[in-house]
PQR file with spaces between the fields and no chain letter, atoms N, CA, C, O and H, PARSE charges and radii, in Angstrom:
ATOM       1  N    UNK     1     -24.547   -4.358  -16.395 -0.4000 1.5000
ATOM       2  CA   UNK     1     -24.006   -4.217  -15.073 -0.0000 2.0000
ATOM       3  C    UNK     1     -25.058   -4.493  -14.026  0.5500 1.7000
ATOM       4  O    UNK     1     -24.760   -5.043  -12.966 -0.5500 1.4000
ATOM       5  N    UNK     2     -26.284   -4.113  -14.315 -0.4000 1.5000
ATOM       6  CA   UNK     2     -27.363   -4.348  -13.374 -0.0000 2.0000
ATOM       7  C    UNK     2     -27.532   -5.818  -13.054  0.5500 1.7000
ATOM       8  O    UNK     2     -27.761   -6.187  -11.902 -0.5500 1.4000
ATOM       9  H    UNK     2     -26.527   -3.666  -15.176  0.4000 1.0000
ATOM      10  N    UNK     3     -27.418   -6.669  -14.082 -0.4000 1.5000
ATOM      11  CA   UNK     3     -27.570   -8.111  -13.877 -0.0000 2.0000
ATOM      12  C    UNK     3     -26.465   -8.647  -12.969  0.5500 1.7000
ATOM      13  O    UNK     3     -26.718   -9.508  -12.127 -0.5500 1.4000
ATOM      14  H    UNK     3     -27.231   -6.369  -15.018  0.4000 1.0000
ATOM      15  N    UNK     4     -25.271   -8.153  -13.132 -0.4000 1.5000
ATOM      16  CA   UNK     4     -24.156   -8.587  -12.288 -0.0000 2.0000
ATOM      17  C    UNK     4     -24.435   -8.213  -10.835  0.5500 1.7000
ATOM      18  O    UNK     4     -24.269   -9.034   -9.933 -0.5500 1.4000
ATOM      19  H    UNK     4     -25.065   -7.453  -13.816  0.4000 1.0000
ATOM      20  N    UNK     5     -24.855   -6.986  -10.620 -0.4000 1.5000
ATOM      21  CA   UNK     5     -25.112   -6.508   -9.257 -0.0000 2.0000
ATOM      22  C    UNK     5     -26.307   -7.220   -8.621  0.5500 1.7000
ATOM      23  O    UNK     5     -26.294   -7.496   -7.421 -0.5500 1.4000
ATOM      24  H    UNK     5     -24.990   -6.319  -11.353  0.4000 1.0000
ATOM      25  N    UNK     6     -27.338   -7.520   -9.414 -0.4000 1.5000
ATOM      26  CA   UNK     6     -28.524   -8.211   -8.882 -0.0000 2.0000
ATOM      27  C    UNK     6     -28.179   -9.596   -8.363  0.5500 1.7000
ATOM      28  O    UNK     6     -28.851  -10.107   -7.467 -0.5500 1.4000
ATOM      29  H    UNK     6     -27.349   -7.297  -10.389  0.4000 1.0000
ATOM      30  N    UNK     7     -27.153  -10.203   -8.908 -0.4000 1.5000
ATOM      31  CA   UNK     7     -26.736  -11.527   -8.463 -0.0000 2.0000
ATOM      32  C    UNK     7     -25.726  -11.445   -7.322  0.5500 1.7000
ATOM      33  O    UNK     7     -25.144  -12.456   -6.928 -0.5500 1.4000
ATOM      34  H    UNK     7     -26.607   -9.788   -9.636  0.4000 1.0000
ATOM      35  N    UNK     8     -25.523  -10.263   -6.804 -0.4000 1.5000
ATOM      36  CA   UNK     8     -24.644  -10.095   -5.652 -0.0000 2.0000
ATOM      37  C    UNK     8     -23.163  -10.105   -5.979  0.5500 1.7000
ATOM      38  O    UNK     8     -22.329  -10.178   -5.077 -0.5500 1.4000
ATOM      39  H    UNK     8     -25.996   -9.442   -7.123  0.4000 1.0000
ATOM      40  N    UNK     9     -22.835  -10.034   -7.233 -0.4000 1.5000
ATOM      41  CA   UNK     9     -21.429  -10.029   -7.629 -0.0000 2.0000
ATOM      42  C    UNK     9     -20.811   -8.656   -7.403  0.5500 1.7000
ATOM      43  O    UNK     9     -21.454   -7.630   -7.625 -0.5500 1.4000
ATOM      44  H    UNK     9     -23.513   -9.974   -7.966  0.4000 1.0000
ATOM      45  N    UNK    10     -19.583   -8.649   -6.968 -0.4000 1.5000
ATOM      46  CA   UNK    10     -18.872   -7.396   -6.757 -0.0000 2.0000
ATOM      47  C    UNK    10     -17.694   -7.263   -7.714  0.5500 1.7000
ATOM      48  O    UNK    10     -16.724   -6.559   -7.432 -0.5500 1.4000
ATOM      49  H    UNK    10     -19.061   -9.482   -6.788  0.4000 1.0000
ATOM      50  N    UNK    11     -17.791   -7.941   -8.834 -0.4000 1.5000
ATOM      51  CA   UNK    11     -16.737   -7.865   -9.832 -0.0000 2.0000
ATOM      52  C    UNK    11     -16.585   -6.442  -10.338  0.5500 1.7000
ATOM      53  O    UNK    11     -17.581   -5.740  -10.514 -0.5500 1.4000
ATOM      54  H    UNK    11     -18.579   -8.513   -9.062  0.4000 1.0000
ATOM      55  N    UNK    12     -15.358   -6.005  -10.574 -0.4000 1.5000
ATOM      56  CA   UNK    12     -15.190   -4.697  -11.189 -0.0000 2.0000
ATOM      57  C    UNK    12     -15.638   -4.762  -12.647  0.5500 1.7000
ATOM      58  O    UNK    12     -15.296   -5.699  -13.368 -0.5500 1.4000
ATOM      59  H    UNK    12     -14.549   -6.575  -10.431  0.4000 1.0000
ATOM      60  N    UNK    13     -16.394   -3.775  -13.068 -0.4000 1.5000
ATOM      61  CA   UNK    13     -16.907   -3.740  -14.434 -0.0000 2.0000
ATOM      62  C    UNK    13     -16.266   -2.572  -15.171  0.5500 1.7000
ATOM      63  O    UNK    13     -16.289   -1.434  -14.701 -0.5500 1.4000
ATOM      64  H    UNK    13     -16.672   -3.014  -12.483  0.4000 1.0000
ATOM      65  N    UNK    14     -15.699   -2.869  -16.322 -0.4000 1.5000
ATOM      66  CA   UNK    14     -15.165   -1.839  -17.212 -0.0000 2.0000
ATOM      67  C    UNK    14     -16.117   -1.755  -18.390  0.5500 1.7000
ATOM      68  O    UNK    14     -16.357   -2.750  -19.074 -0.5500 1.4000
ATOM      69  H    UNK    14     -15.680   -3.793  -16.704  0.4000 1.0000
ATOM      70  N    UNK    15     -16.652   -0.586  -18.625 -0.4000 1.5000
ATOM      71  CA   UNK    15     -17.608   -0.370  -19.698 -0.0000 2.0000
ATOM      72  C    UNK    15     -16.842   -0.108  -20.985  0.5500 1.7000
ATOM      73  O    UNK    15     -15.941    0.729  -21.018 -0.5500 1.4000
ATOM      74  H    UNK    15     -16.458    0.222  -18.070  0.4000 1.0000
ATOM      75  N    UNK    16     -17.197   -0.816  -22.033 -0.4000 1.5000
ATOM      76  CA   UNK    16     -16.566   -0.652  -23.337 -0.0000 2.0000
ATOM      77  C    UNK    16     -17.617   -0.198  -24.322  0.5500 1.7000
ATOM      78  O    UNK    16     -18.658   -0.839  -24.458 -0.5500 1.4000
ATOM      79  H    UNK    16     -17.930   -1.497  -22.006  0.4000 1.0000
ATOM      80  N    UNK    17     -17.357    0.912  -25.018 -0.4000 1.5000
ATOM      81  CA   UNK    17     -18.337    1.476  -25.933 -0.0000 2.0000
ATOM      82  C    UNK    17     -17.659    1.963  -27.206  0.5500 1.7000
ATOM      83  O    UNK    17     -16.492    2.355  -27.204 -0.5500 1.4000
ATOM      84  H    UNK    17     -16.510    1.433  -24.906  0.4000 1.0000
ATOM      85  N    UNK    18     -18.410    1.929  -28.270 -0.4000 1.5000
ATOM      86  CA   UNK    18     -17.921    2.488  -29.527 -0.0000 2.0000
ATOM      87  C    UNK    18     -18.078    4.002  -29.523  0.5500 1.7000
ATOM      88  O    UNK    18     -17.493    4.696  -30.354 -0.5500 1.4000
ATOM      89  H    UNK    18     -19.358    1.611  -28.272  0.4000 1.0000
ATOM      90  N    UNK    19     -18.869    4.508  -28.586 -0.4000 1.5000
ATOM      91  CA   UNK    19     -19.143    5.935  -28.508 -0.0000 2.0000
ATOM      92  C    UNK    19     -18.563    6.505  -27.234  0.5500 1.7000
ATOM      93  O    UNK    19     -18.833    5.998  -26.146 -0.5500 1.4000
ATOM      94  H    UNK    19     -19.344    3.944  -27.910  0.4000 1.0000
ATOM      95  N    UNK    20     -17.780    7.540  -27.355 -0.4000 1.5000
ATOM      96  CA   UNK    20     -17.140    8.139  -26.187 -0.0000 2.0000
ATOM      97  C    UNK    20     -17.843    9.385  -25.705  0.5500 1.7000
ATOM      98  O    UNK    20     -17.216   10.276  -25.132 -0.5500 1.4000
ATOM      99  H    UNK    20     -17.561    7.952  -28.240  0.4000 1.0000
ATOM     100  N    UNK    21     -19.160    9.456  -25.933 -0.4000 1.5000
ATOM     101  CA   UNK    21     -19.852   10.677  -25.523 -0.0000 2.0000
ATOM     102  C    UNK    21     -20.011   10.730  -24.002  0.5500 1.7000
ATOM     103  O    UNK    21     -20.089    9.701  -23.331 -0.5500 1.4000
ATOM     104  H    UNK    21     -19.670    8.732  -26.398  0.4000 1.0000
ATOM     105  N    UNK    22     -20.055   11.923  -23.493 -0.4000 1.5000
ATOM     106  CA   UNK    22     -20.088   12.161  -22.046 -0.0000 2.0000
ATOM     107  C    UNK    22     -21.296   11.508  -21.381  0.5500 1.7000
ATOM     108  O    UNK    22     -21.163   10.950  -20.292 -0.5500 1.4000
ATOM     109  H    UNK    22     -19.991   12.759  -24.038  0.4000 1.0000
ATOM     110  N    UNK    23     -22.460   11.562  -22.003 -0.4000 1.5000
ATOM     111  CA   UNK    23     -23.672   10.990  -21.408 -0.0000 2.0000
ATOM     112  C    UNK    23     -23.513    9.488  -21.183  0.5500 1.7000
ATOM     113  O    UNK    23     -23.922    8.975  -20.141 -0.5500 1.4000
ATOM     114  H    UNK    23     -22.568   12.015  -22.888  0.4000 1.0000
ATOM     115  N    UNK    24     -22.932    8.785  -22.135 -0.4000 1.5000
ATOM     116  CA   UNK    24     -22.714    7.347  -21.993 -0.0000 2.0000
ATOM     117  C    UNK    24     -21.736    7.058  -20.868  0.5500 1.7000
ATOM     118  O    UNK    24     -21.938    6.127  -20.088 -0.5500 1.4000
ATOM     119  H    UNK    24     -22.600    9.202  -22.981  0.4000 1.0000
ATOM     120  N    UNK    25     -20.686    7.846  -20.783 -0.4000 1.5000
ATOM     121  CA   UNK    25     -19.688    7.654  -19.734 -0.0000 2.0000
ATOM     122  C    UNK    25     -20.279    7.912  -18.348  0.5500 1.7000
ATOM     123  O    UNK    25     -20.018    7.162  -17.408 -0.5500 1.4000
ATOM     124  H    UNK    25     -20.522    8.602  -21.417  0.4000 1.0000
ATOM     125  N    UNK    26     -21.068    8.965  -18.228 -0.4000 1.5000
ATOM     126  CA   UNK    26     -21.713    9.283  -16.954 -0.0000 2.0000
ATOM     127  C    UNK    26     -22.673    8.165  -16.563  0.5500 1.7000
ATOM     128  O    UNK    26     -22.699    7.744  -15.406 -0.5500 1.4000
ATOM     129  H    UNK    26     -21.280    9.574  -18.992  0.4000 1.0000
ATOM     130  N    UNK    27     -23.456    7.686  -17.513 -0.4000 1.5000
ATOM     131  CA   UNK    27     -24.408    6.613  -17.228 -0.0000 2.0000
ATOM     132  C    UNK    27     -23.675    5.345  -16.775  0.5500 1.7000
ATOM     133  O    UNK    27     -24.106    4.695  -15.823 -0.5500 1.4000
ATOM     134  H    UNK    27     -23.435    8.028  -18.452  0.4000 1.0000
ATOM     135  N    UNK    28     -22.602    4.995  -17.426 -0.4000 1.5000
ATOM     136  CA   UNK    28     -21.832    3.808  -17.044 -0.0000 2.0000
ATOM     137  C    UNK    28     -21.301    3.943  -15.626  0.5500 1.7000
ATOM     138  O    UNK    28     -21.361    2.993  -14.845 -0.5500 1.4000
ATOM     139  H    UNK    28     -22.251    5.523  -18.200  0.4000 1.0000
ATOM     140  N    UNK    29     -20.786    5.108  -15.293 -0.4000 1.5000
ATOM     141  CA   UNK    29     -20.266    5.355  -13.956 -0.0000 2.0000
ATOM     142  C    UNK    29     -21.381    5.279  -12.917  0.5500 1.7000
ATOM     143  O    UNK    29     -21.198    4.691  -11.851 -0.5500 1.4000
ATOM     144  H    UNK    29     -20.737    5.880  -15.928  0.4000 1.0000
ATOM     145  N    UNK    30     -22.522    5.865  -13.219 -0.4000 1.5000
ATOM     146  CA   UNK    30     -23.654    5.821  -12.297 -0.0000 2.0000
ATOM     147  C    UNK    30     -24.151    4.402  -12.074  0.5500 1.7000
ATOM     148  O    UNK    30     -24.670    4.085  -11.004 -0.5500 1.4000
ATOM     149  H    UNK    30     -22.671    6.343  -14.085  0.4000 1.0000
ATOM     150  N    UNK    31     -23.995    3.544  -13.084 -0.4000 1.5000
ATOM     151  CA   UNK    31     -24.426    2.151  -12.961 -0.0000 2.0000
ATOM     152  C    UNK    31     -23.393    1.292  -12.233  0.5500 1.7000
ATOM     153  O    UNK    31     -23.652    0.124  -11.945 -0.5500 1.4000
ATOM     154  H    UNK    31     -23.574    3.801  -13.953  0.4000 1.0000
ATOM     155  N    UNK    32     -22.233    1.861  -11.935 -0.4000 1.5000
ATOM     156  CA   UNK    32     -21.243    1.140  -11.152 -0.0000 2.0000
ATOM     157  C    UNK    32     -19.971    0.747  -11.867  0.5500 1.7000
ATOM     158  O    UNK    32     -19.142    0.039  -11.296 -0.5500 1.4000
ATOM     159  H    UNK    32     -22.023    2.810  -12.169  0.4000 1.0000
ATOM     160  N    UNK    33     -19.794    1.184  -13.093 -0.4000 1.5000
ATOM     161  CA   UNK    33     -18.547    0.866  -13.798 -0.0000 2.0000
ATOM     162  C    UNK    33     -17.379    1.533  -13.078  0.5500 1.7000
ATOM     163  O    UNK    33     -17.477    2.686  -12.657 -0.5500 1.4000
ATOM     164  H    UNK    33     -20.468    1.759  -13.557  0.4000 1.0000
ATOM     165  N    UNK    34     -16.285    0.808  -12.942 -0.4000 1.5000
ATOM     166  CA   UNK    34     -15.112    1.385  -12.301 -0.0000 2.0000
ATOM     167  C    UNK    34     -14.335    2.264  -13.271  0.5500 1.7000
ATOM     168  O    UNK    34     -13.581    3.146  -12.859 -0.5500 1.4000
ATOM     169  H    UNK    34     -16.206   -0.128  -13.284  0.4000 1.0000
ATOM     170  N    UNK    35     -14.523    2.016  -14.551 -0.4000 1.5000
ATOM     171  CA   UNK    35     -13.881    2.833  -15.581 -0.0000 2.0000
ATOM     172  C    UNK    35     -14.492    2.458  -16.921  0.5500 1.7000
ATOM     173  O    UNK    35     -15.354    1.582  -16.994 -0.5500 1.4000
ATOM     174  H    UNK    35     -15.135    1.299  -14.886  0.4000 1.0000
ATOM     175  N    UNK    36     -14.049    3.116  -17.972 -0.4000 1.5000
ATOM     176  CA   UNK    36     -14.576    2.831  -19.297 -0.0000 2.0000
ATOM     177  C    UNK    36     -13.497    3.031  -20.345  0.5500 1.7000
ATOM     178  O    UNK    36     -12.548    3.795  -20.168 -0.5500 1.4000
ATOM     179  H    UNK    36     -13.349    3.828  -17.913  0.4000 1.0000
ATOM     180  N    UNK    37     -13.679    2.316  -21.437 -0.4000 1.5000
ATOM     181  CA   UNK    37     -12.793    2.443  -22.590 -0.0000 2.0000
ATOM     182  C    UNK    37     -13.664    2.635  -23.815  0.5500 1.7000
ATOM     183  O    UNK    37     -14.780    2.121  -23.891 -0.5500 1.4000
ATOM     184  H    UNK    37     -14.449    1.695  -21.581  0.4000 1.0000
ATOM     185  N    UNK    38     -13.142    3.374  -24.764 -0.4000 1.5000
ATOM     186  CA   UNK    38     -13.853    3.519  -26.029 -0.0000 2.0000
ATOM     187  C    UNK    38     -13.077    2.757  -27.098  0.5500 1.7000
ATOM     188  O    UNK    38     -11.846    2.721  -27.088 -0.5500 1.4000
ATOM     189  H    UNK    38     -12.235    3.792  -24.703  0.4000 1.0000
ATOM     190  N    UNK    39     -13.818    2.151  -28.016 -0.4000 1.5000
ATOM     191  CA   UNK    39     -13.192    1.439  -29.128 -0.0000 2.0000
ATOM     192  C    UNK    39     -12.573    2.469  -30.051  0.5500 1.7000
ATOM     193  O    UNK    39     -13.129    3.563  -30.149 -0.5500 1.4000
ATOM     194  H    UNK    39     -14.818    2.181  -28.024  0.4000 1.0000
ATOM     195  N    UNK    40     -11.568    2.235  -30.675 -0.4000 1.5000
ATOM     196  CA   UNK    40     -10.599    1.166  -30.574 -0.0000 2.0000
ATOM     197  C    UNK    40      -9.548    1.608  -29.561  0.5500 1.7000
ATOM     198  O    UNK    40      -8.820    2.578  -29.772 -0.5500 1.4000
ATOM     199  H    UNK    40     -11.116    1.346  -30.596  0.4000 1.0000
ATOM     200  N    UNK    41      -9.493    0.885  -28.481 -0.4000 1.5000
ATOM     201  CA   UNK    41      -8.539    1.205  -27.427 -0.0000 2.0000
ATOM     202  C    UNK    41      -7.234    0.467  -27.686  0.5500 1.7000
ATOM     203  O    UNK    41      -7.189   -0.522  -28.418 -0.5500 1.4000
ATOM     204  H    UNK    41     -10.085    0.097  -28.309  0.4000 1.0000
ATOM     205  N    UNK    42      -6.196    0.964  -27.077 -0.4000 1.5000
ATOM     206  CA   UNK    42      -4.882    0.330  -27.207 -0.0000 2.0000
ATOM     207  C    UNK    42      -4.727   -0.723  -26.114  0.5500 1.7000
ATOM     208  O    UNK    42      -5.251   -0.563  -25.011 -0.5500 1.4000
ATOM     209  H    UNK    42      -6.233    1.768  -26.483  0.4000 1.0000
ATOM     210  N    UNK    43      -4.016   -1.783  -26.421 -0.4000 1.5000
ATOM     211  CA   UNK    43      -3.807   -2.875  -25.462 -0.0000 2.0000
ATOM     212  C    UNK    43      -3.148   -2.367  -24.184  0.5500 1.7000
ATOM     213  O    UNK    43      -3.480   -2.831  -23.094 -0.5500 1.4000
ATOM     214  H    UNK    43      -3.591   -1.912  -27.317  0.4000 1.0000
ATOM     215  N    UNK    44      -2.215   -1.418  -24.303 -0.4000 1.5000
ATOM     216  CA   UNK    44      -1.554   -0.920  -23.105 -0.0000 2.0000
ATOM     217  C    UNK    44      -2.507   -0.107  -22.224  0.5500 1.7000
ATOM     218  O    UNK    44      -2.310   -0.028  -21.011 -0.5500 1.4000
ATOM     219  H    UNK    44      -1.945   -1.041  -25.188  0.4000 1.0000
ATOM     220  N    UNK    45      -3.526    0.489  -22.818 -0.4000 1.5000
ATOM     221  CA   UNK    45      -4.542    1.186  -22.031 -0.0000 2.0000
ATOM     222  C    UNK    45      -5.347    0.197  -21.196  0.5500 1.7000
ATOM     223  O    UNK    45      -5.622    0.447  -20.022 -0.5500 1.4000
ATOM     224  H    UNK    45      -3.686    0.425  -23.803  0.4000 1.0000
ATOM     225  N    UNK    46      -5.721   -0.921  -21.799 -0.4000 1.5000
ATOM     226  CA   UNK    46      -6.457   -1.956  -21.083 -0.0000 2.0000
ATOM     227  C    UNK    46      -5.592   -2.553  -19.980  0.5500 1.7000
ATOM     228  O    UNK    46      -6.067   -2.740  -18.860 -0.5500 1.4000
ATOM     229  H    UNK    46      -5.497   -1.124  -22.752  0.4000 1.0000
ATOM     230  N    UNK    47      -4.344   -2.850  -20.277 -0.4000 1.5000
ATOM     231  CA   UNK    47      -3.436   -3.418  -19.285 -0.0000 2.0000
ATOM     232  C    UNK    47      -3.261   -2.463  -18.104  0.5500 1.7000
ATOM     233  O    UNK    47      -3.312   -2.889  -16.950 -0.5500 1.4000
ATOM     234  H    UNK    47      -3.958   -2.698  -21.187  0.4000 1.0000
ATOM     235  N    UNK    48      -3.058   -1.189  -18.384 -0.4000 1.5000
ATOM     236  CA   UNK    48      -2.915   -0.205  -17.306 -0.0000 2.0000
ATOM     237  C    UNK    48      -4.164   -0.126  -16.445  0.5500 1.7000
ATOM     238  O    UNK    48      -4.074   -0.027  -15.221 -0.5500 1.4000
ATOM     239  H    UNK    48      -3.018   -0.843  -19.321  0.4000 1.0000
ATOM     240  N    UNK    49      -5.306   -0.169  -17.067 -0.4000 1.5000
ATOM     241  CA   UNK    49      -6.575   -0.136  -16.349 -0.0000 2.0000
ATOM     242  C    UNK    49      -6.715   -1.352  -15.440  0.5500 1.7000
ATOM     243  O    UNK    49      -7.109   -1.218  -14.281 -0.5500 1.4000
ATOM     244  H    UNK    49      -5.379   -0.250  -18.061  0.4000 1.0000
ATOM     245  N    UNK    50      -6.398   -2.524  -15.952 -0.4000 1.5000
ATOM     246  CA   UNK    50      -6.469   -3.755  -15.152 -0.0000 2.0000
ATOM     247  C    UNK    50      -5.493   -3.679  -13.976  0.5500 1.7000
ATOM     248  O    UNK    50      -5.829   -4.085  -12.864 -0.5500 1.4000
ATOM     249  H    UNK    50      -6.078   -2.633  -16.893  0.4000 1.0000
ATOM     250  N    UNK    51      -4.311   -3.171  -14.214 -0.4000 1.5000
ATOM     251  CA   UNK    51      -3.317   -3.069  -13.144 -0.0000 2.0000
ATOM     252  C    UNK    51      -3.767   -2.102  -12.050  0.5500 1.7000
ATOM     253  O    UNK    51      -3.387   -2.266  -10.890 -0.5500 1.4000
ATOM     254  H    UNK    51      -4.038   -2.841  -15.118  0.4000 1.0000
ATOM     255  N    UNK    52      -4.562   -1.109  -12.399 -0.4000 1.5000
ATOM     256  CA   UNK    52      -5.089   -0.184  -11.381 -0.0000 2.0000
ATOM     257  C    UNK    52      -6.256   -0.815  -10.623  0.5500 1.7000
ATOM     258  O    UNK    52      -6.420   -0.574   -9.427 -0.5500 1.4000
ATOM     259  H    UNK    52      -4.871   -0.977  -13.341  0.4000 1.0000
ATOM     260  N    UNK    53      -7.058   -1.612  -11.303 -0.4000 1.5000
ATOM     261  CA   UNK    53      -8.256   -2.196  -10.691 -0.0000 2.0000
ATOM     262  C    UNK    53      -7.910   -3.340   -9.744  0.5500 1.7000
ATOM     263  O    UNK    53      -8.473   -3.423   -8.652 -0.5500 1.4000
ATOM     264  H    UNK    53      -6.924   -1.807  -12.275  0.4000 1.0000
ATOM     265  N    UNK    54      -7.001   -4.217  -10.138 -0.4000 1.5000
ATOM     266  CA   UNK    54      -6.692   -5.410   -9.342 -0.0000 2.0000
ATOM     267  C    UNK    54      -6.238   -5.065   -7.929  0.5500 1.7000
ATOM     268  O    UNK    54      -6.766   -5.652   -6.984 -0.5500 1.4000
ATOM     269  H    UNK    54      -6.544   -4.150  -11.025  0.4000 1.0000
ATOM     270  N    UNK    55      -5.305   -4.163   -7.728 -0.4000 1.5000
ATOM     271  CA   UNK    55      -4.910   -3.848   -6.337 -0.0000 2.0000
ATOM     272  C    UNK    55      -6.083   -3.299   -5.518  0.5500 1.7000
ATOM     273  O    UNK    55      -6.183   -3.574   -4.322 -0.5500 1.4000
ATOM     274  H    UNK    55      -4.876   -3.687   -8.496  0.4000 1.0000
ATOM     275  N    UNK    56      -6.956   -2.536   -6.144 -0.4000 1.5000
ATOM     276  CA   UNK    56      -8.134   -1.992   -5.471 -0.0000 2.0000
ATOM     277  C    UNK    56      -9.025   -3.115   -4.956  0.5500 1.7000
ATOM     278  O    UNK    56      -9.541   -3.049   -3.840 -0.5500 1.4000
ATOM     279  H    UNK    56      -6.874   -2.312   -7.116  0.4000 1.0000
ATOM     280  N    UNK    57      -9.200   -4.144   -5.778 -0.4000 1.5000
ATOM     281  CA   UNK    57     -10.096   -5.243   -5.439 -0.0000 2.0000
ATOM     282  C    UNK    57      -9.496   -6.161   -4.387  0.5500 1.7000
ATOM     283  O    UNK    57     -10.230   -6.744   -3.589 -0.5500 1.4000
ATOM     284  H    UNK    57      -8.781   -4.197   -6.685  0.4000 1.0000
ATOM     285  N    UNK    58      -8.183   -6.300   -4.371 -0.4000 1.5000
ATOM     286  CA   UNK    58      -7.552   -7.232   -3.442 -0.0000 2.0000
ATOM     287  C    UNK    58      -7.139   -6.558   -2.134  0.5500 1.7000
ATOM     288  O    UNK    58      -6.568   -7.189   -1.244 -0.5500 1.4000
ATOM     289  H    UNK    58      -7.586   -5.827   -5.019  0.4000 1.0000
ATOM     290  N    UNK    59      -7.442   -5.256   -2.038 -0.4000 1.5000
ATOM     291  CA   UNK    59      -7.125   -4.530   -0.807 -0.0000 2.0000
ATOM     292  C    UNK    59      -5.708   -4.033   -0.744  0.5500 1.7000
ATOM     293  O    UNK    59      -5.258   -3.573    0.306 -0.5500 1.4000
ATOM     294  H    UNK    59      -7.906   -4.743   -2.761  0.4000 1.0000
ATOM     295  N    UNK    60      -4.981   -4.115   -1.866 -0.4000 1.5000
ATOM     296  CA   UNK    60      -3.573   -3.720   -1.867 -0.0000 2.0000
ATOM     297  C    UNK    60      -3.326   -2.356   -2.361  0.5500 1.7000
ATOM     298  O    UNK    60      -2.177   -1.915   -2.407 -0.5500 1.4000
ATOM     299  H    UNK    60      -5.346   -4.489   -2.719  0.4000 1.0000
């Protein structure tokens, strides 16, 4: 995420991890992740997350 931000990108970042421990989630959020998913996530969870992020990014 740091590399994305250093290049001036404002893309929403979703952190994906095999480990759902609290420390990893907190670190991802502190680094700028808008949300996170743990493996193995369900497709409908990813779709719902994208649907929440897109309106936020487009101002809607």
